[in-house]
PASEBA-1860 file (N, C-alpha, C; in nm, 3 decimals):
! residues 274
1> MKHLLIIE> 0.083/-0.121/0.000/0.000/0.000/0.000/0.086/0.125/0.000 ~ 0.194/0.128/0.078/0.279/0.246/0.082/0.341/0.275/-0.053 ~ 0.384/0.170/-0.125/0.447/0.191/-0.254/0.347/0.248/-0.354 ~ 0.224/0.198/-0.352/0.121/0.250/-0.444/0.091/0.396/-0.416 ~ 0.085/0.431/-0.288/0.055/0.569/-0.250/0.165/0.664/-0.294 ~ 0.289/0.624/-0.277/0.401/0.709/-0.317/0.400/0.733/-0.467 ~ 0.374/0.630/-0.545/0.369/0.645/-0.691/0.258/0.739/-0.732 ~ 0.143/0.725/-0.670/0.029/0.809/-0.707/0.057/0.955/-0.677
9> IYLLATTG> 0.115/0.984/-0.563/0.148/1.123/-0.529/0.253/1.178/-0.624 ~ 0.350/1.096/-0.660/0.457/1.143/-0.750/0.399/1.185/-0.885 ~ 0.308/1.105/-0.938/0.247/1.139/-1.067/0.166/1.267/-1.057 ~ 0.093/1.281/-0.949/0.013/1.402/-0.930/0.102/1.524/-0.921 ~ 0.216/1.508/-0.856/0.302/1.623/-0.831/0.385/1.663/-0.952 ~ 0.404/1.574/-1.049/0.497/1.604/-1.157/0.430/1.622/-1.293 ~ 0.301/1.591/-1.305/0.239/1.604/-1.436/0.165/1.735/-1.455 ~ 0.149/1.813/-1.347/0.077/1.938/-1.360/0.160/2.043/-1.432
17> ISQPLSAS> 0.091/2.140/-1.491/0.156/2.254/-1.557/0.126/2.377/-1.475 ~ 0.229/2.439/-1.422/0.208/2.554/-1.334/0.139/2.667/-1.409 ~ 0.040/2.725/-1.344/-0.036/2.834/-1.401/-0.040/2.948/-1.300 ~ -0.058/3.071/-1.347/-0.076/3.181/-1.253/-0.195/3.155/-1.162 ~ -0.186/3.204/-1.039/-0.293/3.182/-0.944/-0.424/3.242/-0.993 ~ -0.416/3.344/-1.074/-0.535/3.410/-1.123/-0.597/3.344/-1.245 ~ -0.533/3.236/-1.294/-0.581/3.172/-1.416/-0.705/3.088/-1.387 ~ -0.821/3.146/-1.397/-0.945/3.078/-1.366/-0.970/2.962/-1.462
25> GSYDSYLE> -1.005/2.845/-1.405/-1.037/2.730/-1.489/-0.918/2.666/-1.554 ~ -0.794/2.697/-1.509/-0.675/2.648/-1.577/-0.654/2.498/-1.561 ~ -0.729/2.435/-1.472/-0.713/2.291/-1.450/-0.829/2.210/-1.508 ~ -0.915/2.274/-1.585/-1.032/2.204/-1.638/-0.995/2.092/-1.734 ~ -0.878/2.101/-1.798/-0.840/1.996/-1.893/-0.824/1.860/-1.826 ~ -0.794/1.859/-1.695/-0.779/1.733/-1.623/-0.914/1.667/-1.595 ~ -1.022/1.739/-1.617/-1.154/1.686/-1.588/-1.222/1.629/-1.712 ~ -1.156/1.640/-1.827/-1.215/1.591/-1.952/-1.209/1.439/-1.961
33> ELPFGMSS> -1.313/1.381/-2.019/-1.321/1.238/-2.046/-1.309/1.153/-1.920 ~ -1.352/1.205/-1.808/-1.357/1.125/-1.687/-1.478/1.031/-1.692 ~ -1.473/0.916/-1.626/-1.587/0.824/-1.628/-1.700/0.867/-1.533 ~ -1.691/0.989/-1.482/-1.794/1.042/-1.393/-1.796/1.194/-1.411 ~ -1.905/1.254/-1.372/-1.916/1.398/-1.383/-1.842/1.468/-1.270 ~ -1.771/1.576/-1.303/-1.699/1.651/-1.200/-1.695/1.797/-1.241 ~ -1.737/1.885/-1.152/-1.741/2.027/-1.183/-1.601/2.087/-1.174 ~ -1.586/2.207/-1.230/-1.459/2.277/-1.229/-1.414/2.304/-1.085
41> IPLPDIPD> -1.283/2.286/-1.060/-1.229/2.307/-0.926/-1.185/2.452/-0.912 ~ -1.243/2.526/-0.821/-1.209/2.669/-0.810/-1.071/2.690/-0.750 ~ -1.000/2.788/-0.799/-0.875/2.831/-0.740/-0.903/2.920/-0.618 ~ -0.810/2.932/-0.528/-0.829/3.024/-0.414/-0.854/3.167/-0.462 ~ -0.945/3.233/-0.396/-0.977/3.373/-0.426/-0.893/3.461/-0.335 ~ -0.782/3.512/-0.389/-0.687/3.590/-0.309/-0.670/3.729/-0.371 ~ -0.691/3.835/-0.296/-0.682/3.971/-0.349/-0.544/4.005/-0.405 ~ -0.540/4.101/-0.496/-0.415/4.147/-0.556/-0.348/4.248/-0.464
49> REITLEAF> -0.297/4.198/-0.353/-0.228/4.280/-0.253/-0.100/4.206/-0.215 ~ 0.014/4.274/-0.214/0.141/4.204/-0.194/0.228/4.277/-0.092 ~ 0.284/4.199/0.001/0.377/4.253/0.099/0.497/4.159/0.108 ~ 0.606/4.207/0.167/0.725/4.124/0.187/0.749/4.101/0.335 ~ 0.820/3.997/0.366/0.848/3.965/0.506/0.942/4.068/0.569 ~ 1.031/4.125/0.488/1.123/4.226/0.540/1.050/4.347/0.597 ~ 0.935/4.379/0.539/0.858/4.494/0.587/0.809/4.477/0.730 ~ 0.815/4.354/0.781/0.769/4.327/0.917/0.884/4.279/1.005
57> GGKPDGKH> 1.006/4.316/0.967/1.122/4.286/1.048/1.190/4.154/1.018 ~ 1.150/4.088/0.910/1.211/3.960/0.876/1.355/3.975/0.829 ~ 1.440/3.878/0.867/1.580/3.880/0.828/1.620/3.741/0.774 ~ 1.669/3.736/0.649/1.703/3.607/0.588/1.849/3.568/0.610 ~ 1.894/3.568/0.735/2.035/3.539/0.762/2.058/3.400/0.820 ~ 1.950/3.321/0.837/1.963/3.187/0.891/1.982/3.183/1.041 ~ 1.984/3.298/1.108/2.006/3.304/1.252/1.889/3.370/1.325 ~ 1.839/3.477/1.267/1.727/3.551/1.327/1.600/3.466/1.323
65> INTEAFAQ> 1.528/3.458/1.434/1.401/3.385/1.437/1.290/3.474/1.382 ~ 1.228/3.432/1.274/1.130/3.514/1.204/0.985/3.480/1.237 ~ 0.963/3.409/1.346/0.827/3.368/1.382/0.733/3.487/1.393 ~ 0.778/3.590/1.464/0.693/3.707/1.485/0.672/3.784/1.355 ~ 0.772/3.789/1.269/0.758/3.859/1.141/0.652/3.790/1.055 ~ 0.654/3.657/1.049/0.551/3.584/0.975/0.413/3.610/1.035 ~ 0.403/3.603/1.167/0.274/3.622/1.233/0.219/3.762/1.209 ~ 0.304/3.864/1.218/0.257/4.001/1.197/0.217/4.026/1.052
73> AIHYLSES> 0.294/3.972/0.958/0.263/3.991/0.817/0.131/3.923/0.782 ~ 0.111/3.802/0.831/-0.014/3.730/0.804/-0.133/3.800/0.871 ~ -0.112/3.850/0.991/-0.219/3.924/1.060/-0.255/4.050/0.982 ~ -0.154/4.120/0.931/-0.180/4.241/0.853/-0.263/4.208/0.728 ~ -0.223/4.104/0.657/-0.299/4.066/0.538/-0.441/4.022/0.573 ~ -0.453/3.947/0.681/-0.585/3.901/0.722/-0.678/4.018/0.755 ~ -0.625/4.116/0.827/-0.704/4.234/0.863/-0.736/4.320/0.742 ~ -0.654/4.309/0.636/-0.674/4.388/0.514/-0.761/4.316/0.412
81> GGGKLVVK> -0.805/4.196/0.443/-0.889/4.121/0.350/-0.815/4.016/0.270 ~ -0.685/3.998/0.297/-0.609/3.894/0.228/-0.505/3.950/0.133 ~ -0.424/3.861/0.076/-0.321/3.901/-0.019/-0.205/3.803/-0.019 ~ -0.093/3.846/-0.080/0.024/3.760/-0.098/0.138/3.806/-0.008 ~ 0.194/3.711/0.068/0.313/3.736/0.148/0.432/3.678/0.071 ~ 0.523/3.764/0.027/0.637/3.723/-0.054/0.759/3.700/0.036 ~ 0.817/3.581/0.022/0.940/3.547/0.093/1.052/3.545/-0.009 ~ 1.143/3.639/-0.001/1.248/3.654/-0.101/1.363/3.557/-0.075
89> AGVWLTGP> 1.461/3.555/-0.166/1.576/3.465/-0.155/1.649/3.487/-0.023 ~ 1.694/3.378/0.038/1.765/3.385/0.165/1.726/3.267/0.252 ~ 1.787/3.260/0.369/1.759/3.153/0.463/1.678/3.213/0.578 ~ 1.555/3.167/0.591/1.462/3.221/0.689/1.437/3.118/0.799 ~ 1.491/3.141/0.916/1.468/3.053/1.031/1.342/3.100/1.102 ~ 1.253/3.007/1.135/1.127/3.048/1.194/1.064/2.936/1.275 ~ 0.971/2.976/1.362/0.883/2.882/1.428/0.764/2.854/1.339 ~ 0.657/2.797/1.393/0.543/2.757/1.309/0.473/2.876/1.243
97> ILLKDRIE> 0.422/2.851/1.122/0.349/2.950/1.044/0.204/2.905/1.034 ~ 0.111/2.993/1.071/-0.032/2.964/1.065/-0.096/3.051/0.958 ~ -0.145/2.987/0.851/-0.211/3.062/0.743/-0.356/3.091/0.778 ~ -0.405/3.202/0.723/-0.544/3.242/0.746/-0.615/3.263/0.612 ~ -0.743/3.297/0.619/-0.826/3.311/0.499/-0.764/3.407/0.397 ~ -0.772/3.367/0.270/-0.740/3.450/0.155/-0.594/3.498/0.157 ~ -0.504/3.409/0.195/-0.361/3.443/0.201/-0.281/3.344/0.118 ~ -0.190/3.399/0.038/-0.096/3.319/-0.041/0.044/3.341/0.015
105> LHLEKNAL> 0.110/3.233/0.051/0.250/3.237/0.092/0.333/3.204/-0.032 ~ 0.411/3.302/-0.081/0.485/3.285/-0.206/0.635/3.286/-0.178 ~ 0.701/3.176/-0.208/0.844/3.162/-0.186/0.918/3.179/-0.318 ~ 0.994/3.287/-0.328/1.069/3.310/-0.451/1.184/3.209/-0.464 ~ 1.242/3.200/-0.584/1.354/3.110/-0.608/1.468/3.141/-0.510 ~ 1.527/3.035/-0.455/1.637/3.044/-0.357/1.591/3.094/-0.221 ~ 1.461/3.093/-0.196/1.410/3.119/-0.061/1.403/2.986/0.013 ~ 1.471/2.977/0.126/1.472/2.856/0.208/1.417/2.889/0.346
113> VIFTPDFR> 1.300/2.835/0.377/1.238/2.854/0.509/1.269/2.730/0.591 ~ 1.345/2.748/0.699/1.383/2.637/0.787/1.314/2.655/0.921 ~ 1.246/2.551/0.967/1.173/2.561/1.093/1.263/2.523/1.210 ~ 1.256/2.602/1.315/1.344/2.587/1.430/1.332/2.449/1.495 ~ 1.444/2.394/1.542/1.439/2.267/1.614/1.404/2.282/1.761 ~ 1.373/2.404/1.805/1.334/2.429/1.944/1.191/2.380/1.964 ~ 1.174/2.265/2.028/1.041/2.205/2.046/0.945/2.299/2.118 ~ 0.999/2.388/2.204/0.914/2.478/2.281/0.843/2.580/2.193
121> AYPKREMF> 0.888/2.596/2.069/0.827/2.695/1.979/0.695/2.644/1.920 ~ 0.663/2.516/1.941/0.545/2.457/1.879/0.440/2.427/1.986 ~ 0.336/2.509/1.995/0.234/2.487/2.098/0.155/2.360/2.072 ~ 0.095/2.305/2.177/0.017/2.183/2.161/-0.123/2.216/2.109 ~ -0.184/2.118/2.043/-0.320/2.131/1.992/-0.395/2.003/2.025 ~ -0.526/2.016/2.044/-0.610/1.897/2.060/-0.650/1.849/1.920 ~ -0.619/1.724/1.889/-0.646/1.669/1.756/-0.729/1.542/1.770 ~ -0.769/1.487/1.654/-0.844/1.363/1.654/-0.781/1.266/1.556
129> FGEESFKQ> -0.776/1.140/1.595/-0.731/1.033/1.507/-0.846/0.934/1.503 ~ -0.924/0.937/1.393/-1.052/0.869/1.394/-1.143/0.945/1.489 ~ -1.194/0.877/1.590/-1.276/0.944/1.691/-1.202/0.956/1.823 ~ -1.073/0.926/1.822/-0.993/0.931/1.944/-0.924/1.067/1.955 ~ -0.941/1.133/2.068/-0.878/1.262/2.091/-0.736/1.241/2.142 ~ -0.644/1.321/2.091/-0.507/1.316/2.142/-0.442/1.453/2.123 ~ -0.332/1.472/2.189/-0.260/1.599/2.179/-0.151/1.588/2.074 ~ -0.128/1.696/2.001/-0.026/1.701/1.897/0.038/1.838/1.903
137> LQSPISAY> 0.161/1.848/1.857/0.223/1.979/1.844/0.176/2.046/1.716 ~ 0.164/2.177/1.719/0.127/2.250/1.598/0.231/2.225/1.490 ~ 0.185/2.199/1.369/0.275/2.171/1.258/0.355/2.295/1.221 ~ 0.474/2.277/1.162/0.551/2.392/1.116/0.470/2.486/1.027 ~ 0.388/2.431/0.938/0.298/2.516/0.860/0.159/2.454/0.864 ~ 0.060/2.536/0.899/-0.073/2.481/0.921/-0.181/2.584/0.889 ~ -0.302/2.532/0.875/-0.422/2.615/0.859/-0.539/2.533/0.909 ~ -0.629/2.597/0.983/-0.742/2.527/1.042/-0.872/2.599/1.005
145> RASDIAIT> -0.955/2.527/0.929/-1.085/2.578/0.882/-1.068/2.713/0.811 ~ -0.965/2.723/0.730/-0.941/2.845/0.652/-0.992/2.826/0.510 ~ -1.023/2.937/0.445/-1.070/2.935/0.306/-0.975/3.016/0.218 ~ -0.954/2.967/0.095/-0.875/3.039/-0.005/-0.732/3.062/0.044 ~ -0.654/2.955/0.050/-0.514/2.964/0.093/-0.426/2.898/-0.012 ~ -0.302/2.948/-0.023/-0.210/2.895/-0.124/-0.067/2.906/-0.075 ~ 0.015/2.809/-0.118/0.160/2.816/-0.102/0.219/2.794/-0.240 ~ 0.289/2.896/-0.292/0.335/2.892/-0.430/0.481/2.935/-0.439
153> GEGILDGN> 0.539/2.917/-0.558/0.673/2.967/-0.584/0.773/2.857/-0.610 ~ 0.901/2.892/-0.605/1.009/2.798/-0.633/1.099/2.775/-0.512 ~ 1.055/2.819/-0.394/1.135/2.805/-0.274/1.116/2.672/-0.204 ~ 1.175/2.661/-0.085/1.178/2.536/-0.010/1.130/2.559/0.132 ~ 1.048/2.466/0.180/1.008/2.462/0.320/1.073/2.339/0.382 ~ 1.162/2.360/0.480/1.241/2.252/0.540/1.202/2.235/0.686 ~ 1.156/2.115/0.722/1.106/2.091/0.857/1.212/2.063/0.961 ~ 1.342/2.059/0.922/1.449/2.035/1.018/1.426/1.904/1.094
161> GQHWRPFR> 1.375/1.805/1.021/1.328/1.683/1.084/1.432/1.598/1.152 ~ 1.560/1.618/1.120/1.664/1.537/1.183/1.673/1.562/1.334 ~ 1.615/1.673/1.380/1.615/1.701/1.523/1.499/1.630/1.594 ~ 1.409/1.568/1.517/1.292/1.502/1.574/1.293/1.350/1.551 ~ 1.337/1.310/1.434/1.321/1.170/1.393/1.421/1.077/1.460 ~ 1.382/0.953/1.488/1.478/0.853/1.534/1.571/0.811/1.422 ~ 1.690/0.765/1.456/1.789/0.717/1.361/1.805/0.566/1.377 ~ 1.802/0.496/1.266/1.814/0.351/1.269/1.956/0.311/1.228
169> KNKFTTDE> 2.018/0.227/1.307/2.158/0.191/1.291/2.189/0.134/1.153 ~ 2.096/0.056/1.096/2.124/-0.011/0.969/2.124/0.083/0.849 ~ 2.096/0.211/0.873/2.096/0.309/0.764/2.223/0.395/0.762 ~ 2.319/0.366/0.850/2.438/0.448/0.861/2.564/0.362/0.862 ~ 2.674/0.424/0.822/2.803/0.356/0.833/2.843/0.351/0.980 ~ 2.944/0.273/1.011/2.991/0.261/1.148/3.037/0.396/1.203 ~ 3.113/0.471/1.121/3.161/0.602/1.166/3.045/0.699/1.187 ~ 2.947/0.700/1.095/2.832/0.789/1.109/2.754/0.756/1.236
177> WQRILQRE> 2.736/0.627/1.262/2.661/0.584/1.380/2.731/0.627/1.508 ~ 2.862/0.616/1.511/2.936/0.657/1.630/2.924/0.807/1.654 ~ 2.921/0.887/1.546/2.904/1.032/1.561/2.765/1.065/1.615 ~ 2.665/0.990/1.569/2.529/1.011/1.618/2.522/0.984/1.768 ~ 2.589/0.879/1.813/2.583/0.842/1.954/2.650/0.944/2.045 ~ 2.730/1.034/1.988/2.794/1.139/2.069/2.697/1.250/2.106 ~ 2.583/1.257/2.035/2.484/1.361/2.063/2.397/1.321/2.182 ~ 2.326/1.420/2.238/2.232/1.390/2.345/2.115/1.311/2.289
185> GVLNDAET> 2.084/1.200/2.349/1.975/1.118/2.301/1.970/0.988/2.378 ~ 1.897/0.891/2.325/1.881/0.765/2.395/1.871/0.651/2.294 ~ 1.933/0.537/2.326/1.923/0.416/2.246/1.809/0.329/2.300 ~ 1.744/0.255/2.208/1.649/0.155/2.256/1.725/0.039/2.318 ~ 1.655/-0.052/2.379/1.721/-0.161/2.451/1.804/-0.250/2.358 ~ 1.762/-0.261/2.232/1.836/-0.344/2.136/1.956/-0.270/2.076 ~ 1.969/-0.141/2.109/2.078/-0.057/2.059/2.079/-0.048/1.907 ~ 1.960/-0.047/1.848/1.947/-0.036/1.703/1.880/0.093/1.659
193> IWYPMTTD> 1.816/0.165/1.752/1.747/0.290/1.721/1.788/0.395/1.823 ~ 1.828/0.513/1.773/1.868/0.624/1.859/1.766/0.736/1.845 ~ 1.719/0.789/1.958/1.618/0.894/1.960/1.680/1.026/2.005 ~ 1.654/1.135/1.932/1.711/1.266/1.971/1.629/1.331/2.082 ~ 1.625/1.267/2.196/1.539/1.311/2.306/1.617/1.392/2.408 ~ 1.546/1.483/2.474/1.606/1.555/2.585/1.613/1.464/2.707 ~ 1.695/1.501/2.803/1.723/1.416/2.918/1.597/1.376/2.994 ~ 1.503/1.471/3.011/1.387/1.444/3.097/1.285/1.350/3.035
201> VQQYARRE> 1.301/1.313/2.907/1.205/1.218/2.848/1.273/1.091/2.799 ~ 1.401/1.074/2.824/1.471/0.960/2.769/1.415/0.826/2.818 ~ 1.385/0.817/2.948/1.337/0.690/3.000/1.202/0.652/2.941 ~ 1.122/0.753/2.905/0.991/0.724/2.847/1.002/0.689/2.699 ~ 1.103/0.746/2.633/1.125/0.712/2.492/1.163/0.565/2.477 ~ 1.227/0.509/2.579/1.262/0.367/2.573/1.136/0.280/2.566 ~ 1.030/0.324/2.629/0.908/0.244/2.637/0.817/0.263/2.515 ~ 0.816/0.384/2.460/0.716/0.418/2.359/0.781/0.446/2.224
209> ENIIRKYN> 0.738/0.373/2.121/0.787/0.403/1.987/0.679/0.467/1.901 ~ 0.556/0.459/1.942/0.448/0.529/1.872/0.355/0.586/1.978 ~ 0.333/0.718/1.975/0.254/0.783/2.078/0.129/0.847/2.017 ~ 0.077/0.792/1.909/-0.050/0.842/1.855/-0.162/0.780/1.937 ~ -0.196/0.841/2.047/-0.301/0.790/2.135/-0.343/0.901/2.229 ~ -0.441/0.873/2.311/-0.489/0.975/2.406/-0.388/0.996/2.518 ~ -0.367/1.124/2.552/-0.286/1.158/2.669/-0.382/1.185/2.783 ~ -0.370/1.108/2.888/-0.470/1.112/2.993/-0.448/1.222/3.096
217> TPDEWTRL> -0.324/1.259/3.117/-0.296/1.357/3.222/-0.199/1.462/3.171 ~ -0.204/1.583/3.226/-0.105/1.686/3.190/0.038/1.640/3.216 ~ 0.058/1.563/3.323/0.191/1.517/3.356/0.245/1.422/3.248 ~ 0.158/1.338/3.196/0.200/1.247/3.089/0.241/1.325/2.965 ~ 0.163/1.428/2.932/0.198/1.510/2.816/0.333/1.579/2.836 ~ 0.358/1.631/2.954/0.484/1.699/2.982/0.602/1.606/2.961 ~ 0.587/1.481/3.002/0.696/1.385/2.989/0.721/1.346/2.845 ~ 0.615/1.342/2.766/0.626/1.282/2.633/0.622/1.381/2.518
225> KDYVRPEL> 0.599/1.509/2.544/0.574/1.603/2.437/0.689/1.614/2.336 ~ 0.814/1.603/2.381/0.927/1.613/2.290/0.935/1.496/2.193 ~ 0.858/1.392/2.223/0.860/1.273/2.139/0.749/1.275/2.034 ~ 0.660/1.372/2.044/0.544/1.377/1.953/0.582/1.462/1.832 ~ 0.623/1.399/1.727/0.671/1.471/1.609/0.555/1.529/1.529 ~ 0.561/1.656/1.490/0.452/1.715/1.411/0.469/1.687/1.262 ~ 0.360/1.690/1.191/0.364/1.683/1.045/0.417/1.815/0.991 ~ 0.487/1.811/0.880/0.543/1.934/0.823/0.432/2.031/0.786
233> LHFYGCER> 0.326/1.981/0.723/0.212/2.065/0.685/0.085/1.995/0.727 ~ -0.002/2.067/0.795/-0.133/2.013/0.832/-0.240/2.117/0.804 ~ -0.325/2.088/0.707/-0.442/2.170/0.677/-0.565/2.091/0.721 ~ -0.648/2.150/0.804/-0.765/2.080/0.855/-0.892/2.159/0.821 ~ -0.986/2.093/0.753/-1.116/2.153/0.725/-1.109/2.279/0.642 ~ -1.014/2.286/0.547/-0.998/2.407/0.466/-1.070/2.396/0.331 ~ -1.097/2.511/0.272/-1.167/2.518/0.144/-1.082/2.595/0.044 ~ -1.074/2.544/-0.078/-1.003/2.608/-0.189/-0.856/2.629/-0.152
241> VLLQGVTF> -0.779/2.523/-0.170/-0.638/2.518/-0.133/-0.554/2.493/-0.257 ~ -0.442/2.564/-0.270/-0.349/2.542/-0.380/-0.207/2.529/-0.326 ~ -0.140/2.418/-0.362/0.003/2.400/-0.339/0.067/2.391/-0.477 ~ 0.155/2.486/-0.509/0.205/2.495/-0.646/0.353/2.530/-0.648 ~ 0.433/2.438/-0.705/0.572/2.467/-0.736/0.671/2.451/-0.623 ~ 0.627/2.459/-0.499/0.718/2.464/-0.384/0.774/2.326/-0.351 ~ 0.892/2.322/-0.288/0.951/2.199/-0.240/0.929/2.186/-0.089 ~ 0.879/2.071/-0.046/0.860/2.039/0.095/0.959/1.928/0.130
249> QNSPFWNL> 1.039/1.947/0.233/1.141/1.846/0.263/1.171/1.836/0.411 ~ 1.229/1.720/0.447/1.286/1.700/0.580/1.182/1.716/0.690 ~ 1.070/1.649/0.674/0.962/1.659/0.772/0.995/1.586/0.901 ~ 0.951/1.639/1.017/0.968/1.565/1.141/0.889/1.434/1.143 ~ 0.772/1.433/1.076/0.682/1.318/1.081/0.623/1.303/0.941 ~ 0.494/1.274/0.930/0.431/1.273/0.798/0.459/1.406/0.729 ~ 0.463/1.406/0.597/0.503/1.528/0.529/0.385/1.623/0.508 ~ 0.293/1.589/0.420/0.178/1.676/0.391/0.050/1.607/0.433
257> HSELCNDT> -0.027/1.671/0.517/-0.152/1.613/0.566/-0.265/1.711/0.541 ~ -0.340/1.686/0.435/-0.458/1.766/0.403/-0.579/1.686/0.450 ~ -0.639/1.729/0.560/-0.744/1.651/0.627/-0.878/1.723/0.619 ~ -0.978/1.652/0.562/-1.114/1.704/0.551/-1.117/1.838/0.478 ~ -1.034/1.852/0.374/-1.029/1.974/0.295/-1.102/1.953/0.162 ~ -1.163/2.059/0.111/-1.234/2.054/-0.017/-1.167/2.144/-0.120 ~ -1.177/2.103/-0.247/-1.123/2.181/-0.360/-0.975/2.210/-0.340 ~ -0.897/2.104/-0.331/-0.752/2.114/-0.314/-0.681/2.081/-0.444
265> IIDNIRVR> -0.591/2.168/-0.487/-0.512/2.147/-0.609/-0.365/2.136/-0.570 ~ -0.302/2.027/-0.612/-0.159/2.006/-0.591/-0.092/2.003/-0.726 ~ -0.006/2.101/-0.754/0.047/2.120/-0.889/0.199/2.135/-0.885 ~ 0.268/2.036/-0.939/0.412/2.049/-0.967/0.495/2.080/-0.842 ~ 0.456/2.021/-0.729/0.536/2.036/-0.608/0.639/1.924/-0.601 ~ 0.737/1.941/-0.513/0.835/1.835/-0.485/0.827/1.802/-0.335 ~ 0.827/1.674/-0.306/0.822/1.628/-0.168/0.941/1.535/-0.146 ~ 1.032/1.575/-0.059/1.152/1.497/-0.031/1.145/1.439/0.109
273> NP> 1.144/1.307/0.115/1.139/1.238/0.243/1.268/1.163/0.270 ~ 1.303/1.146/0.398/1.421/1.065/0.428/1.391/0.917/0.403
END
């Protein structure tokens, strides 16, 4: 099943022809000669208003944390009725980005957005897996019940996932494995998997390899939160979504999760997984 899913996503991501966001009906050719009726898929309705991240104090030096710059720019666009936030070439270090209605995040060529490995920058959220409630960290890039949102351009969104993911011994050379063991973390009892855990959760990481379940007490969440890897992108209950041209890579957990969303177009993106 995993192999079939990967192939299907790859074809979807590489056969599209990038079109301007304003090109109404530009995807109708994909609906021709289908064995069922399907209406035209609307593109996000985003106003012709454009701002840059620098205007809100953003710095593309790879050191400055741009979380507040992203939040202020998105808030400004939201209060103005929507528009395009342009991220120019450079290395932009940031915490999580939350998109709102009628906003396009546009990454120009050579724009690299890297999400901070500081787990404390990602607040917890109440989520559902089936009908089971559980706690999750906010994804590096997310939107919840938003309408008319887009991520476009030729830039890269990097989840810095190596700070979250476990490392398996059989995927590394002997020298690489020894270097990994010099970092703060914990080995499983079989000494085949190393987890990049902080000291206060190491003993619990030994017991738990999958924590997608209900957290019963605040104390349990405190002990285990550093082990709960977020998805790189999580859109929940959104309407009219476009992902076009951008590269998504190095996710802490699942890469792209579009959940209960309607009218979603994925066009010519690249998804790089470890």
